[in-house]
C-alpha positions in Angstrom: 0.3 -0.3 0.3 1.2 3.3 -1.0 1.7 5.8 1.5 -0.4 8.9 1.6 1.4 12.4 1.7 0.8 14.5 4.5 -1.3 17.8 3.1 -2.9 20.4 5.5 -5.3 23.0 3.4 -7.4 25.8 5.6 -10.2 27.4 5.3 -12.0 29.9 7.2 -15.0 30.6 8.8 -16.1 33.3 10.6 -14.8 33.5 13.9 -13.8 29.3 13.0 -10.8 27.9 10.8 -10.9 24.8 9.3 -7.5 22.7 9.1 -8.7 19.6 6.5 -6.3 17.4 6.5 -5.0 14.7 4.7 -3.3 11.9 3.6 -0.6 9.8 6.7 0.1 11.6 9.7 3.6 11.2 11.5 7.1 12.8 12.9 8.3 13.7 9.4 4.5 16.3 9.6 5.2 18.3 12.4 6.4 21.6 10.6 3.4 20.9 8.3 1.6 20.7 10.6 2.5 23.3 12.8 2.5 25.6 10.0 -1.1 25.3 9.3 -1.9 25.7 12.7 -0.3 29.2 12.8 -2.0 29.9 9.3 -5.3 29.0 10.7 -4.8 31.2 13.6 -3.4 34.4 11.9 -7.5 36.1 12.2 -8.2 35.5 15.9 -10.9 32.6 15.6 -12.1 31.8 18.1 -11.8 27.8 17.4 -9.7 25.8 15.1 -11.1 22.9 13.5 -9.1 19.8 12.6 -11.0 17.8 10.1 -9.9 14.3 9.9 -11.8 13.1 7.4 -9.4 12.4 4.5 -6.1 10.9 7.3 -5.6 7.3 6.8 -3.3 7.1 9.4 -2.2 8.3 12.6 1.0 6.6 14.3 2.1 7.9 18.6 3.8 10.8 16.9 1.6 12.5 14.9 -0.8 11.9 17.9 1.4 13.7 20.3 2.0 16.5 17.5 -1.9 17.1 17.3 -1.1 16.9 21.3 0.8 20.1 20.8 -2.2 21.8 19.3 -3.8 21.0 22.0 -1.2 23.0 24.1 -1.3 25.6 22.0 -5.0 26.2 21.4 -5.1 26.1 25.4 -2.7 28.2 26.4 -4.3 31.0 24.1 -8.0 30.4 25.6 -9.2 29.0 22.0 -11.0 25.7 21.2 -10.0 23.3 19.3 -12.2 21.0 17.8 -12.1 17.3 15.0 -14.5 15.8 13.4 -14.2 12.7 10.9 -12.2 10.5 13.0 -12.3 6.6 12.6 -13.7 4.6 14.4 -9.9 3.6 15.3 -8.4 6.9 16.7 -12.2 8.6 17.9 -11.4 5.4 20.9 -7.6 5.8 20.8 -8.6 9.8 21.3 -10.9 8.7 24.3 -8.5 6.2 25.8 -5.6 9.2 25.7 -8.7 11.5 27.2 -8.0 14.0 24.1 -11.7 13.8 23.8 -11.9 15.4 27.7 -10.2 19.0 25.8 -11.6 18.5 22.4 -14.9 18.8 21.0 -15.0 15.4 18.7 -17.4 15.4 16.6 -18.6 12.9 13.3 -18.4 15.5 10.4 -18.0 18.9 9.5 -21.4 19.8 9.5 -22.3 18.6 13.3 -19.0 20.2 14.4 -19.6 24.0 12.8 -23.3 23.9 14.0 -22.2 23.1 17.6 -19.5 25.3 17.4 -22.4 28.1 16.1 -24.9 27.2 18.4 -22.4 27.4 21.4 -20.8 30.8 20.5 -24.3 32.7 20.0 -25.6 31.4 22.7 -22.4 32.8 24.8 -22.9 36.0 23.1 -25.4 38.7 25.8 -28.6 39.4 24.0 -29.8 43.3 23.3 -27.9 46.1 24.8 -25.4 48.4 23.0 -23.2 47.4 20.2 
């Protein structure tokens, strides 16, 4: 089986940046993953969504890279969300308790919808703007 080279593409929405991940995530991808996160956070979004839909493999170092993004996110007060994890990796995120610190959603639609709902509930209603 051919190794799928890692790629990350960034999309911006109001208050939310989405990083579409593709391929395999391992030690070789640290620089590319961190660069994608840096690009995604330039506009100071409230949250970053990691879309794992097209990720075929994550080794233990790849999981550690995600933990590093979580640490950066928490330090800046930003939410880190995930979607598209396979059942296998979803269980790994639960076993390692990453799921305690980041939102895990089935797909992008669910993640964005939940984020929009949460964000709208946190905004004060009425009053001067």
